[in-house]
A tleap script that builds the chain and sets N, CA, C and O, in Angstrom:
source leaprc.protein.ff14SB
mol = sequence {
  NMET PRO LYS PHE TYR VAL THR ASN GLU SER
  THR GLU ASP THR PHE GLY ALA THR ASP ASN
  LEU GLN GLU ALA ILE GLN ILE ALA LYS GLU
  VAL ALA ARG THR GLY GLN THR GLY ASP LEU
  VAL LEU VAL GLU SER SER GLU GLY LYS GLY
  VAL LYS GLN PHE VAL ARG THR PRO ASP GLY
  SER ILE ALA GLU LYS ASP VAL CALA
}
set mol.1.N position { -12.841 -34.154 10.023 }
set mol.1.CA position { -12.653 -33.222 8.930 }
set mol.1.C position { -12.685 -34.001 7.602 }
set mol.1.O position { -11.985 -35.004 7.467 }
set mol.2.N position { -13.480 -33.555 6.629 }
set mol.2.CA position { -13.534 -34.232 5.328 }
set mol.2.C position { -12.179 -34.187 4.625 }
set mol.2.O position { -11.382 -33.274 4.841 }
set mol.3.N position { -11.936 -35.187 3.784 }
set mol.3.CA position { -10.674 -35.261 3.054 }
set mol.3.C position { -10.709 -34.512 1.729 }
set mol.3.O position { -9.665 -34.103 1.223 }
set mol.4.N position { -11.925 -34.324 1.148 }
set mol.4.CA position { -12.037 -33.705 -0.171 }
set mol.4.C position { -13.155 -32.662 -0.190 }
set mol.4.O position { -14.197 -32.834 0.442 }
set mol.5.N position { -12.914 -31.581 -0.928 }
set mol.5.CA position { -13.887 -30.503 -1.087 }
set mol.5.C position { -14.100 -30.268 -2.576 }
set mol.5.O position { -13.181 -30.439 -3.376 }
set mol.6.N position { -15.318 -29.876 -2.944 }
set mol.6.CA position { -15.647 -29.577 -4.340 }
set mol.6.C position { -15.965 -28.094 -4.425 }
set mol.6.O position { -16.859 -27.599 -3.739 }
set mol.7.N position { -15.217 -27.382 -5.283 }
set mol.7.CA position { -15.337 -25.934 -5.389 }
set mol.7.C position { -15.447 -25.509 -6.847 }
set mol.7.O position { -14.740 -26.027 -7.711 }
set mol.8.N position { -16.343 -24.561 -7.110 }
set mol.8.CA position { -16.400 -23.924 -8.425 }
set mol.8.C position { -15.366 -22.812 -8.376 }
set mol.8.O position { -15.493 -21.876 -7.586 }
set mol.9.N position { -14.347 -22.909 -9.216 }
set mol.9.CA position { -13.253 -21.938 -9.163 }
set mol.9.C position { -13.672 -20.549 -9.633 }
set mol.9.O position { -13.054 -19.559 -9.241 }
set mol.10.N position { -14.708 -20.456 -10.466 }
set mol.10.CA position { -15.156 -19.149 -10.957 }
set mol.10.C position { -15.902 -18.373 -9.886 }
set mol.10.O position { -15.692 -17.172 -9.719 }
set mol.11.N position { -16.774 -19.064 -9.160 }
set mol.11.CA position { -17.593 -18.396 -8.144 }
set mol.11.C position { -17.024 -18.544 -6.740 }
set mol.11.O position { -17.447 -17.850 -5.816 }
set mol.12.N position { -16.055 -19.461 -6.581 }
set mol.12.CA position { -15.448 -19.780 -5.288 }
set mol.12.C position { -16.449 -20.384 -4.295 }
set mol.12.O position { -16.215 -20.375 -3.086 }
set mol.13.N position { -17.569 -20.908 -4.816 }
set mol.13.CA position { -18.549 -21.588 -3.972 }
set mol.13.C position { -18.093 -23.018 -3.715 }
set mol.13.O position { -17.567 -23.676 -4.613 }
set mol.14.N position { -18.293 -23.502 -2.486 }
set mol.14.CA position { -18.013 -24.891 -2.145 }
set mol.14.C position { -19.332 -25.650 -2.183 }
set mol.14.O position { -20.319 -25.227 -1.581 }
set mol.15.N position { -19.342 -26.779 -2.898 }
set mol.15.CA position { -20.563 -27.536 -3.120 }
set mol.15.C position { -20.626 -28.842 -2.367 }
set mol.15.O position { -21.674 -29.488 -2.365 }
set mol.16.N position { -19.580 -29.247 -1.745 }
set mol.16.CA position { -19.631 -30.490 -0.997 }
set mol.16.C position { -18.299 -30.796 -0.353 }
set mol.16.O position { -17.256 -30.270 -0.742 }
set mol.17.N position { -18.361 -31.665 0.648 }
set mol.17.CA position { -17.178 -32.133 1.338 }
set mol.17.C position { -17.426 -33.585 1.714 }
set mol.17.O position { -18.504 -33.929 2.199 }
set mol.18.N position { -16.441 -34.428 1.495 }
set mol.18.CA position { -16.605 -35.845 1.751 }
set mol.18.C position { -15.256 -36.489 2.042 }
set mol.18.O position { -14.206 -35.925 1.734 }
set mol.19.N position { -15.296 -37.671 2.635 }
set mol.19.CA position { -14.087 -38.446 2.870 }
set mol.19.C position { -13.768 -39.367 1.702 }
set mol.19.O position { -12.704 -39.984 1.674 }
set mol.20.N position { -14.676 -39.465 0.739 }
set mol.20.CA position { -14.571 -40.424 -0.352 }
set mol.20.C position { -14.271 -39.705 -1.670 }
set mol.20.O position { -15.044 -38.848 -2.098 }
set mol.21.N position { -13.156 -40.049 -2.311 }
set mol.21.CA position { -12.768 -39.400 -3.556 }
set mol.21.C position { -13.791 -39.645 -4.658 }
set mol.21.O position { -14.128 -38.716 -5.393 }
set mol.22.N position { -14.288 -40.853 -4.792 }
set mol.22.CA position { -15.255 -41.147 -5.849 }
set mol.22.C position { -16.534 -40.321 -5.679 }
set mol.22.O position { -17.109 -39.858 -6.664 }
set mol.23.N position { -16.972 -40.138 -4.446 }
set mol.23.CA position { -18.139 -39.293 -4.178 }
set mol.23.C position { -17.852 -37.836 -4.537 }
set mol.23.O position { -18.705 -37.153 -5.103 }
set mol.24.N position { -16.663 -37.369 -4.212 }
set mol.24.CA position { -16.271 -35.995 -4.549 }
set mol.24.C position { -16.254 -35.804 -6.063 }
set mol.24.O position { -16.673 -34.756 -6.554 }
set mol.25.N position { -15.780 -36.792 -6.802 }
set mol.25.CA position { -15.752 -36.715 -8.260 }
set mol.25.C position { -17.166 -36.651 -8.809 }
set mol.25.O position { -17.438 -35.875 -9.725 }
set mol.26.N position { -18.063 -37.449 -8.267 }
set mol.26.CA position { -19.457 -37.429 -8.723 }
set mol.26.C position { -20.100 -36.068 -8.461 }
set mol.26.O position { -20.810 -35.542 -9.318 }
set mol.27.N position { -19.855 -35.498 -7.288 }
set mol.27.CA position { -20.381 -34.167 -6.958 }
set mol.27.C position { -19.817 -33.139 -7.937 }
set mol.27.O position { -20.556 -32.299 -8.449 }
set mol.28.N position { -18.515 -33.202 -8.197 }
set mol.28.CA position { -17.864 -32.241 -9.089 }
set mol.28.C position { -18.442 -32.317 -10.500 }
set mol.28.O position { -18.681 -31.288 -11.131 }
set mol.29.N position { -18.664 -33.519 -10.988 }
set mol.29.CA position { -19.235 -33.677 -12.329 }
set mol.29.C position { -20.646 -33.107 -12.401 }
set mol.29.O position { -21.014 -32.503 -13.408 }
set mol.30.N position { -21.439 -33.287 -11.355 }
set mol.30.CA position { -22.797 -32.744 -11.335 }
set mol.30.C position { -22.765 -31.218 -11.262 }
set mol.30.O position { -23.561 -30.550 -11.923 }
set mol.31.N position { -21.860 -30.667 -10.472 }
set mol.31.CA position { -21.720 -29.208 -10.392 }
set mol.31.C position { -21.316 -28.660 -11.756 }
set mol.31.O position { -21.865 -27.654 -12.205 }
set mol.32.N position { -20.365 -29.308 -12.416 }
set mol.32.CA position { -19.937 -28.868 -13.753 }
set mol.32.C position { -21.088 -28.976 -14.744 }
set mol.32.O position { -21.272 -28.090 -15.578 }
set mol.33.N position { -21.863 -30.053 -14.662 }
set mol.33.CA position { -22.975 -30.285 -15.587 }
set mol.33.C position { -24.044 -29.188 -15.474 }
set mol.33.O position { -24.652 -28.810 -16.475 }
set mol.34.N position { -24.269 -28.687 -14.279 }
set mol.34.CA position { -25.316 -27.690 -14.062 }
set mol.34.C position { -24.786 -26.259 -14.082 }
set mol.34.O position { -25.560 -25.305 -14.001 }
set mol.35.N position { -23.466 -26.112 -14.188 }
set mol.35.CA position { -22.859 -24.783 -14.177 }
set mol.35.C position { -22.746 -24.181 -15.564 }
set mol.35.O position { -23.274 -24.710 -16.542 }
set mol.36.N position { -22.057 -23.082 -15.622 }
set mol.36.CA position { -21.813 -22.377 -16.873 }
set mol.36.C position { -20.718 -23.077 -17.678 }
set mol.36.O position { -19.781 -23.638 -17.110 }
set mol.37.N position { -20.844 -23.039 -18.978 }
set mol.37.CA position { -19.802 -23.577 -19.848 }
set mol.37.C position { -18.482 -22.880 -19.540 }
set mol.37.O position { -18.415 -21.652 -19.480 }
set mol.38.N position { -17.441 -23.670 -19.348 }
set mol.38.CA position { -16.116 -23.123 -19.085 }
set mol.38.C position { -15.758 -22.945 -17.624 }
set mol.38.O position { -14.587 -22.743 -17.304 }
set mol.39.N position { -16.737 -23.015 -16.720 }
set mol.39.CA position { -16.432 -22.905 -15.293 }
set mol.39.C position { -15.675 -24.146 -14.839 }
set mol.39.O position { -16.123 -25.268 -15.077 }
set mol.40.N position { -14.545 -23.955 -14.195 }
set mol.40.CA position { -13.757 -25.069 -13.683 }
set mol.40.C position { -14.258 -25.472 -12.309 }
set mol.40.O position { -14.482 -24.626 -11.443 }
set mol.41.N position { -14.432 -26.764 -12.117 }
set mol.41.CA position { -14.861 -27.311 -10.833 }
set mol.41.C position { -13.724 -28.185 -10.317 }
set mol.41.O position { -13.284 -29.109 -11.001 }
set mol.42.N position { -13.257 -27.895 -9.125 }
set mol.42.CA position { -12.074 -28.528 -8.569 }
set mol.42.C position { -12.426 -29.445 -7.409 }
set mol.42.O position { -13.203 -29.079 -6.526 }
set mol.43.N position { -11.842 -30.650 -7.421 }
set mol.43.CA position { -11.832 -31.521 -6.249 }
set mol.43.C position { -10.498 -31.264 -5.583 }
set mol.43.O position { -9.440 -31.482 -6.173 }
set mol.44.N position { -10.562 -30.801 -4.356 }
set mol.44.CA position { -9.370 -30.373 -3.633 }
set mol.44.C position { -9.229 -31.193 -2.355 }
set mol.44.O position { -10.219 -31.473 -1.680 }
set mol.45.N position { -8.012 -31.572 -2.029 }
set mol.45.CA position { -7.782 -32.308 -0.789 }
set mol.45.C position { -7.835 -31.346 0.397 }
set mol.45.O position { -7.749 -30.130 0.227 }
set mol.46.N position { -7.977 -31.897 1.584 }
set mol.46.CA position { -8.026 -31.055 2.781 }
set mol.46.C position { -6.699 -30.326 3.007 }
set mol.46.O position { -6.645 -29.357 3.764 }
set mol.47.N position { -5.629 -30.791 2.349 }
set mol.47.CA position { -4.340 -30.104 2.437 }
set mol.47.C position { -4.250 -28.937 1.463 }
set mol.47.O position { -3.248 -28.221 1.447 }
set mol.48.N position { -5.296 -28.734 0.644 }
set mol.48.CA position { -5.319 -27.623 -0.297 }
set mol.48.C position { -4.758 -27.941 -1.671 }
set mol.48.O position { -4.561 -27.037 -2.482 }
set mol.49.N position { -4.498 -29.204 -1.943 }
set mol.49.CA position { -3.958 -29.604 -3.246 }
set mol.49.C position { -5.094 -30.024 -4.180 }
set mol.49.O position { -5.996 -30.757 -3.776 }
set mol.50.N position { -5.046 -29.561 -5.419 }
set mol.50.CA position { -6.017 -29.982 -6.413 }
set mol.50.C position { -5.806 -31.432 -6.767 }
set mol.50.O position { -4.675 -31.863 -6.988 }
set mol.51.N position { -6.905 -32.206 -6.825 }
set mol.51.CA position { -6.839 -33.631 -7.120 }
set mol.51.C position { -7.376 -33.910 -8.522 }
set mol.51.O position { -6.732 -34.594 -9.317 }
set mol.52.N position { -8.558 -33.377 -8.816 }
set mol.52.CA position { -9.213 -33.532 -10.115 }
set mol.52.C position { -9.887 -32.214 -10.466 }
set mol.52.O position { -10.256 -31.442 -9.582 }
set mol.53.N position { -10.043 -31.963 -11.755 }
set mol.53.CA position { -10.692 -30.733 -12.212 }
set mol.53.C position { -11.561 -31.064 -13.417 }
set mol.53.O position { -11.142 -31.786 -14.322 }
set mol.54.N position { -12.781 -30.525 -13.417 }
set mol.54.CA position { -13.743 -30.796 -14.483 }
set mol.54.C position { -14.299 -29.490 -15.034 }
set mol.54.O position { -14.327 -28.468 -14.348 }
set mol.55.N position { -14.746 -29.545 -16.300 }
set mol.55.CA position { -15.311 -28.372 -16.950 }
set mol.55.C position { -16.433 -28.823 -17.885 }
set mol.55.O position { -16.355 -29.893 -18.488 }
set mol.56.N position { -17.459 -28.012 -17.998 }
set mol.56.CA position { -18.519 -28.258 -18.970 }
set mol.56.C position { -18.091 -27.633 -20.290 }
set mol.56.O position { -17.753 -26.451 -20.346 }
set mol.57.N position { -18.107 -28.428 -21.344 }
set mol.57.CA position { -17.695 -27.955 -22.659 }
set mol.57.C position { -18.892 -27.339 -23.389 }
set mol.57.O position { -20.030 -27.533 -22.961 }
set mol.58.N position { -18.666 -26.606 -24.473 }
set mol.58.CA position { -19.766 -25.969 -25.208 }
set mol.58.C position { -20.831 -26.947 -25.706 }
set mol.58.O position { -21.988 -26.563 -25.880 }
set mol.59.N position { -20.453 -28.205 -25.936 }
set mol.59.CA position { -21.461 -29.182 -26.390 }
set mol.59.C position { -22.228 -29.826 -25.226 }
set mol.59.O position { -23.074 -30.692 -25.447 }
set mol.60.N position { -21.931 -29.402 -23.981 }
set mol.60.CA position { -22.649 -29.890 -22.818 }
set mol.60.C position { -22.020 -31.082 -22.138 }
set mol.60.O position { -22.505 -31.516 -21.092 }
set mol.61.N position { -20.960 -31.624 -22.696 }
set mol.61.CA position { -20.302 -32.765 -22.050 }
set mol.61.C position { -19.362 -32.258 -20.959 }
set mol.61.O position { -19.051 -31.069 -20.889 }
set mol.62.N position { -18.917 -33.188 -20.108 }
set mol.62.CA position { -18.030 -32.865 -19.001 }
set mol.62.C position { -16.658 -33.438 -19.326 }
set mol.62.O position { -16.527 -34.625 -19.625 }
set mol.63.N position { -15.649 -32.597 -19.269 }
set mol.63.CA position { -14.277 -33.027 -19.553 }
set mol.63.C position { -13.413 -32.866 -18.310 }
set mol.63.O position { -13.564 -31.913 -17.546 }
set mol.64.N position { -12.509 -33.812 -18.125 }
set mol.64.CA position { -11.542 -33.693 -17.047 }
set mol.64.C position { -10.358 -32.900 -17.580 }
set mol.64.O position { -9.859 -33.164 -18.674 }
set mol.65.N position { -9.923 -31.937 -16.804 }
set mol.65.CA position { -8.789 -31.080 -17.183 }
set mol.65.C position { -7.607 -31.401 -16.262 }
set mol.65.O position { -7.791 -31.884 -15.145 }
set mol.66.N position { -6.409 -31.130 -16.742 }
set mol.66.CA position { -5.229 -31.264 -15.905 }
set mol.66.C position { -5.294 -30.226 -14.792 }
set mol.66.O position { -5.665 -29.076 -15.026 }
set mol.67.N position { -4.933 -30.636 -13.589 }
set mol.67.CA position { -4.906 -29.704 -12.463 }
set mol.67.C position { -3.649 -28.866 -12.583 }
set mol.67.O position { -2.538 -29.390 -12.671 }
set mol.68.N position { -3.841 -27.561 -12.586 }
set mol.68.CA position { -2.694 -26.640 -12.747 }
set mol.68.C position { -2.059 -26.340 -11.413 }
set mol.68.O position { -1.086 -25.588 -11.346 }
savepdb mol mol.pdb
quit
């Protein structure tokens, strides 16, 4: 079972699953980069806890947000 999942919180689509946190972060940043401005992309552990969260800003950059 993978340790991390990448999910777009707006669409609830899952974009990847991996055992490696750094790989999950890279996937999340790419999903945020190609998604809609303001859509939150979450790296979630297999236990269901949010680990990292990213968002595409209006200027097109990717920002890390605090996990709520």
